[in-house]
N, C-alpha and C positions, 0 to 999 in steps of 0.2 A: 818186290815187284807187285805192282798193283794189276789186278785182273778183274774182269768184268764178273760182277756178282750174278749168279744164277738165282731168278726169281720165279716164284710159281703163284698160283692163284690166291695162295694163303699170304705171301709175303708182299705182293706187289703193291698194294694200297700204302703199306706202310714204307717200303723201299724207295718207291717211285713217286706215288701222289702226295707223301706227307714229307720228302725230302726237303731239306735247307737250300740244297744247292740244284743246278740243272741236272737233269738226268738223261743220259742217252741209252734208249731201249733197243737193243738188237735181236729182232724177231728172226728165228732161225729153225731149223731142223737137221737131224745127222744126215739125212739121206740128201741134203741140198749142195750141190757142187759150189755155186756162187757163193753161198753162206760160208763154206770152209774157206774160200778165198778171201773173203770180207774179215773172218775172225782175227787172223795176225795183225791186221791193220788196226782193227778196233782195240786190240791189247796195247798195241804201241800208242794209240790214242789215249787209252786209259792211264799209261804211264806219263804222256807229255801234260796232260790235263789233271793230273792228281790234285787233290784240293780245290779244284775249281767246278770239276763236272763229276758225277758219279756215273760209272758204267755198268749197266746190267744185261743179262741176256734173258730171252723168255723162248723156251722151247715150245714152239706152235703144236707139236704133236701131242704133247703133255698137258697144255694148258690152251686149248682153243677157244675159251669163253674170253681171255684177255684178247687174243688176235681178233676175235669177232666184235669184241667192244670198240676197238680201234680201226676197224675196218682193213685190216691187214689180209689182203687176198694173195699176195705174192710174196715170196722171200727170197733173199733178205729184204727186210724193211728196217729201217731205223728210224725211229721216232725220238725226237728231243723234247722233252717236258720241261717245263719252268713254272713254278709255283702250282704244281699239280695239273696243269693243263698242256696238252700237246702244242707245242708253237712251230714244228717242223717235221717233215716226213721224207727221208730218202729211199727210194725204190729201187731195187737192183744194186749190183756191183757198181761200186764208184771208187776212184782212186782216192788214196789217203788226202791229197791236196784239196780236192772238191770237199771231202767230209771235214776237214778242217775250216773251209769256209762256212760250211753249216753251224758248224759248233760256235765259231768266233763270232757269227751273225747272233746267236743266241745269247752270248755272254756280253753282246753289246760292243764289241773290237771292232 
């Protein structure tokens, strides 16, 4: 089972910005209800897009500097990175079908 990888300020650049494939970063916090609702959807997408897109999670409480670097003011926020650059941002809970549209667009599908 492919699960999103928890990244921190120490591993973010290596795991996200230097990745060879597109990376979806889930900015979340344990106290956030909508974050808990989107987490299983992100896990399903990690399975479906295994080998095409890497999935990571950033706990904004533990890594506030990453959140501020990308102007994440509300969570959940999902940011798609490609070649080290943010190419798409999704704020708030969205259904799986909508998240797939964003990922497919980033992949050029």
